[in-house]
C-alpha positions, 0 to 999 in steps of 0.5 A, a space after each residue: 499500500 504505497 503511492 510511491 511503488 517500486 520498481 520490483 513491486 510496479 514490475 510484479 503487481 506488488 502494490 496498490 495505491 491508497 486511495 485503491 485499497 481503503 476502496 478494496 477494504 471498504 468493498 470487503 466490510 460491505 459485503 463478508 464478515 471480516 475475522 479474526 484469524 484466530 478464529 481459525 485455529 480453534 473449533 468455532 463457527 465461523 459466520 456465514 460470508 467470513 472472510 481473513 485478510 492477509 498481507 505477505 513479507 512486511 513491506 513498510 507500506 503493508 505496516 504505515 498505510 494496510 495494518 494502520 488504516 485496518 487499525 483505525 477501523 477496527 478489521 483484524 488482518 494477519 501480516 505472513 512475515 520472513 523476519 530476516 527482511 525484517 531483523 536485517 533489513 535484507 533485500 528478499 531472494 525474490 527481489 535479489 534474482 529479480 534485480 541480478 537478471 535486470 543487472 546483471 548480463 551474465 547472471 542470465 547466461 549462468 541461469 541459461 546455463 544451469 536451465 533455470 527458468 522464469 521467473 529465476 527465484 521460483 527454483 534459486 536454491 541456496 547452494 545456487 544462490 552462494 556460487 552465484 555469489 562467488 562467480 559475480 560476487 556479492 550484490 550492493 544490497 543497498 542498490 537492490 532494497 532501492 529496487 525492492 522498497 524498504 521494509 519495516 522495521 522492529 520497532 514497527 512491528 512493537 508498535 503493532 504487537 499489543 494490537 486486538 487487530 494484528 496478528 503476525 504468522 510465518 512465511 519462511 525466514 527468508 522468501 525462498 521457494 519451499 520446493 527449491 529447498 531441501 528438506 531439512 533447509 525447510 525446516 529449518 527456514 520454517 522453524 528459525 522464524 518462528 523464533 522470532 515470531 514467538 517474541 511478539 505475543 500477537 504471533 500465531 503459528 499459521 503459514 503461508 507458502 512463499 509465492 503459493 501456488 501448489 506444486 509449482 511452490 510447494 506439494 503435499 511433503 511440505 504439507 506434511 512436515 509443517 504438521 510436525 512442526 507444529 503450524 496450526 493452519 496453512 494456506 496457498 495462493 491458489 485463489 478459490 474460495 475456501 469451502 471448508 474452513 477446517 481444512 488444514 490447507 486453505 486458498 487465498 484470492 489476490 487483489 492488486 492494482 487492478 482490481 479497482 473497482 465493484 463490477 471487475 471485485 465482483 468478476 474475480 470473486 465469482 471466477 474463484 468460485 469456480 476453482 477446484 480445491 481439493 478436501 485432501 488435507 482437512 
C-alpha cells in the first residue's frame, strides 16, 4: 500500500495505491464478515460470508498504510512475515534474483547454463545463490533495497504487537520457494522464522507459502512437514474460495491494482467460486 511503489513492486504488481486499498477494504467490509485470524485455529463456527484479510512479507507500506488503516476502522488482519528481511534489513530472495537478472547479463547466461526457468527466484536454491556470489561477487544490498523498496522495522512490529486487530504469521525466514529447498532447509527456514515470531505476543502458528501456487511452489510433503512442525493452519495462493474452513490448507485470493472497481471485484469472486480446491488437506 503506497502511492510511490518501487520498481520491483511495479514489475510484479505488488502494490496498490492508498485510495484503491481503501476502496477494496470498503467492498470487503460491505459484503463479508471479516474474522480474526485466531478463529481459524480453534474449533468454533464462522459467520456466513467469512473473510480473512492477509498481507505478505512485511513491507514498510503494509504497516504504515495498510495495517494502520485497518486498525483505525477496527478490522483484523494477519501479516505473514519473512523475519530476516526485517531483522537484517536485507532484500528478499525474489528481489535479489530479479535485480541480478536486470542488472547482470552474466547472471542470465549463468541461469541458461543451469537450465533455470523464469521467474528465476522460483528455482533458485541456497547452493546456487552461493555459487552466484562466488562467480560474480556479492551484490550491493543497498542497491537491491532501493530496487525492492524498504521493509518494516522491528519498532513497527512492536508498535502493533499489542493491537487486538493484528496477528503475525510465518512466511519462512527468507522468501524461498519451498520446492527449491531440501527438506532440512525448509524445516530450518520455518523454525528459524518461528523463533523470531514468538518474541511477539500477537504471533500465531499459522503459515503462508511464499509464492504459494500448488505444485510449482509446494507439494504434499511440505504440508505434512508443517503439521509436524506445529503449524495450526497453512495458506496457499491457489485463488479459490474455501468451502470448508476446517481444512488444514486454505486458499487465498490476491487483490491487485487491476481490481479497481466493484464490477471487477465481483467478477474476480465469481471466477474464484469455480476454482477447484481439493479437500484432502482436512
